[in-house]
C-alpha positions in Angstrom: 128.0 89.5 85.3 124.3 90.4 84.7 123.3 91.6 81.3 123.2 95.4 81.2 120.3 97.0 79.2 120.9 100.3 77.3 120.4 103.4 79.5 117.4 104.6 77.4 115.7 101.2 77.7 116.1 101.3 81.5 114.9 104.9 81.8 111.8 104.1 79.6 110.9 101.1 81.8 111.5 103.0 85.0 109.4 105.9 83.8 106.6 103.5 82.9 106.7 101.5 86.2 106.9 104.6 88.3 104.3 106.5 86.3 101.7 103.9 85.5 102.3 101.1 88.0 102.9 102.7 91.4 100.5 100.3 93.1 102.2 97.3 91.4 105.6 98.5 92.8 104.1 98.5 96.3 102.5 95.1 95.8 105.7 93.5 94.4 107.9 94.9 97.1 105.6 94.1 99.9 105.4 90.5 98.7 109.2 89.9 98.2 110.8 92.1 100.9 112.1 90.3 104.0 109.5 90.5 106.8 110.0 93.2 109.5 108.9 93.2 113.1 105.3 94.4 112.9 102.4 95.4 110.7 103.4 99.1 111.2 106.7 98.2 109.5 104.8 97.7 106.2 106.4 99.3 103.1 104.7 102.6 102.5 106.5 103.7 99.3 108.3 101.8 96.5 110.0 103.3 93.4 111.7 101.1 90.8 115.3 102.6 90.5 117.1 100.1 88.3 117.1 96.8 86.5 119.5 94.4 84.8 119.4 90.9 83.4 119.2 89.4 86.9 116.4 91.4 88.4 114.8 94.7 89.4 115.8 97.2 92.0 113.4 99.2 94.1 113.9 102.0 96.7 111.4 101.1 99.5 110.3 103.1 102.5 109.4 101.4 105.7 108.9 103.1 109.0 110.2 106.3 107.4 113.5 104.6 106.5 114.5 104.1 102.8 116.4 101.1 101.7 117.2 99.2 98.5 115.5 95.9 97.6 116.7 93.7 94.7 114.3 91.1 93.4 115.5 88.5 91.0 113.5 87.7 87.8 111.3 84.7 88.4 112.4 82.9 85.3 116.1 83.6 85.9 118.5 85.8 84.0 117.3 87.6 80.8 119.1 89.4 78.0 116.2 90.7 75.7 114.1 93.8 76.2 110.7 92.1 75.7 111.6 89.7 78.5 111.6 92.5 81.0 107.8 92.9 80.6 107.3 89.2 80.9 109.3 89.1 84.2 107.6 92.1 85.7 104.2 90.6 85.0 105.4 87.3 86.5 106.5 89.2 89.6 103.1 90.9 89.8 101.3 87.6 89.5 103.4 85.9 92.1 103.0 88.9 94.4 99.2 88.7 94.0 99.3 85.0 94.8 101.6 85.4 97.8 99.5 88.3 99.3 96.1 86.8 98.4 95.2 89.7 96.0 93.0 89.1 92.9 95.3 90.0 89.9 93.9 92.2 87.2 93.9 91.0 83.6 97.0 91.7 81.5 96.7 93.6 78.3 
């Protein structure tokens, strides 16, 4: 059973990701979503909807169709709030590497 973070922690993280990191949501989901048939099937919208100790969950839109995408944390299961940031940053860095995008510096 994955670790469950408090609802206020989850809502704070989701608000931050969906307010300040919309481009990162797209980048991460495009890198880790299963491939579809053609370039026109690219993910056009991605919103982080949930997270737990095993990974993050995004609602992605591709070809006008919405679906859920769960992406596991790169380092494995986590139980501490500070580890969420570390894992999201790791997903971002891995997505940049996979897609050939120059990552921006992390604060």
